[in-house]
C-alpha positions in Angstrom: 0.4 0.0 -0.1 2.7 2.7 0.6 3.1 2.9 -3.3 -0.7 3.5 -3.8 -0.3 6.3 -1.0 2.5 7.7 -3.2 0.4 7.7 -6.2 -2.5 9.7 -4.4 0.1 12.0 -2.9 1.5 12.8 -6.2 -2.0 13.3 -7.9 -3.0 15.3 -5.1 -0.1 17.6 -5.7 -0.7 17.8 -9.4 -4.3 18.8 -8.8 -3.4 21.7 -6.5 -1.0 22.6 -8.7 -3.3 22.8 -11.5 -5.9 24.8 -9.1 -3.4 27.1 -8.2 -2.8 28.2 -11.8 -6.6 29.5 -11.4 -6.5 31.2 -7.9 -7.4 34.5 -7.8 -9.3 34.2 -11.5 -12.9 34.8 -12.3 -12.9 31.8 -14.2 -15.4 28.7 -13.4 -13.3 25.8 -13.7 -15.2 22.4 -13.1 -13.7 19.1 -11.6 -13.4 17.5 -15.2 -11.6 20.3 -16.4 -9.0 19.9 -13.6 -9.0 16.5 -13.6 -8.0 16.5 -17.4 -5.3 19.2 -17.0 -4.2 17.3 -14.1 -3.6 14.3 -16.2 -2.4 16.3 -19.1 0.6 17.4 -16.7 1.3 14.3 -15.2 1.5 12.6 -18.7 3.8 15.8 -19.7 6.3 15.1 -16.6 6.2 11.7 -17.5 7.5 12.0 -20.9 9.9 14.4 -19.9 11.5 12.2 -17.6 11.5 9.4 -20.1 13.3 11.8 -22.5 16.0 12.5 -19.6 16.2 8.8 -19.1 16.8 8.0 -22.5 19.4 10.7 -22.8 21.4 9.5 -19.7 21.2 5.7 -20.9 22.4 6.8 -24.3 25.4 8.4 -22.8 26.1 5.8 -20.9 25.9 3.7 -23.8 28.4 5.6 -25.9 31.0 6.1 -22.9 30.8 2.5 -22.2 31.6 1.6 -25.7 34.7 4.1 -25.5 35.9 2.3 -22.5 35.2 -1.2 -23.9 37.2 0.0 -26.9 40.0 1.1 -25.0 40.1 -2.1 -22.9 40.4 -3.9 -26.2 43.3 -1.9 -27.4 45.0 -2.5 -24.1 44.4 -6.0 -24.4 45.6 -6.6 -27.7 
């Protein structure tokens, strides 16, 4: 259950973030709109996180190839 609590807390934070964007504005935003915007924000954060992961992974792969190449040269 700790994972469920973390997910719920993250979702609550995301909802509050969206709601704070409308604070003080004379806009009537219904719950469905807030939930859709929250979902889009979470998806955007996930996409950015995956992009960062892939960049780091690609960089590590390239650096590992260089190290392996240098080891091959040293052994031969």
